C-alpha positions as CSV (number, residue, x, y, z in Angstrom):
1,M,7.3,18.3,-1.9
2,S,4.7,20.9,-2.2
3,T,3.0,22.5,0.9
4,K,-0.3,20.9,-0.1
5,L,1.1,17.4,0.0
6,L,2.8,18.0,3.3
7,T,-0.5,19.4,4.7
8,V,-2.4,16.3,3.5
9,L,0.2,14.0,5.0
10,L,0.1,15.8,8.3
11,V,-3.7,15.7,8.5
12,G,-3.6,11.9,7.6
13,V,-1.1,11.2,10.3
14,V,-3.0,13.1,12.9
15,A,-6.3,11.4,11.9
16,V,-4.8,7.9,12.1
17,S,-3.2,8.8,15.4
18,L,-6.5,10.0,16.9
19,V,-8.4,7.0,15.6
20,G,-5.6,4.7,16.8
21,A,-6.1,5.9,20.3
22,V,-9.5,4.2,20.5
23,S,-9.1,0.7,22.0
24,F,-10.5,-1.9,19.5
25,V,-11.2,0.2,16.5
26,G,-7.8,1.9,16.7
27,G,-6.0,-1.4,16.5
28,V,-8.0,-2.4,13.4
29,V,-7.4,0.9,11.8
30,R,-3.7,0.8,12.5
31,F,-3.5,-2.7,11.1
32,L,-5.4,-1.7,7.9
33,V,-3.0,1.3,7.5
34,L,-0.1,-1.0,7.9
35,L,-1.4,-3.4,5.2
36,M,-2.0,-0.4,2.8
37,G,1.5,0.9,3.4
38,L,3.1,-2.5,2.8
39,G,1.0,-3.0,-0.3
40,A,2.1,0.4,-1.6
41,F,5.7,-0.5,-0.8
42,V,5.5,-3.8,-2.7
43,L,3.9,-2.2,-5.7
44,A,6.6,0.5,-5.8
45,A,9.5,-1.9,-5.2
46,R,8.3,-4.5,-7.8
47,G,7.6,-1.8,-10.4
48,A,3.9,-2.8,-10.9
49,R,2.7,-2.5,-14.5
50,G,-0.7,-3.0,-16.1
51,D,-1.4,-5.8,-18.5
52,E,-3.8,-5.7,-21.4
53,E,-6.8,-6.5,-19.2
54,G,-6.0,-3.8,-16.8
55,G,-4.8,-6.0,-13.9
56,L,-1.5,-6.0,-12.2
57,V,1.2,-8.3,-13.4
58,F,4.0,-9.4,-11.1
59,G,5.5,-12.1,-13.2
60,T,4.8,-14.3,-16.2
61,G,2.9,-16.9,-14.3
62,E,4.9,-19.6,-16.0
63,D,7.1,-22.1,-14.2
64,E,10.7,-21.3,-15.3
65,S,12.0,-24.7,-14.3
66,A,9.7,-26.4,-16.8
67,A,11.3,-24.5,-19.7
68,T,14.7,-26.3,-19.3
């Protein structure tokens, strides 16, 4: 990893930690960060790819049991 990426990561972690210390707003911010992290993990794990319209495709959308 480059030094610039590590610096940006450190600044982000510190910023989220500081905002997370605020009572109500901090909880909401931490929850949103959690959702973004989980979404990024799912996209990376599933190997998200773009379709022709530019949307994300996670499957064919067809019921495989109907094909038999």
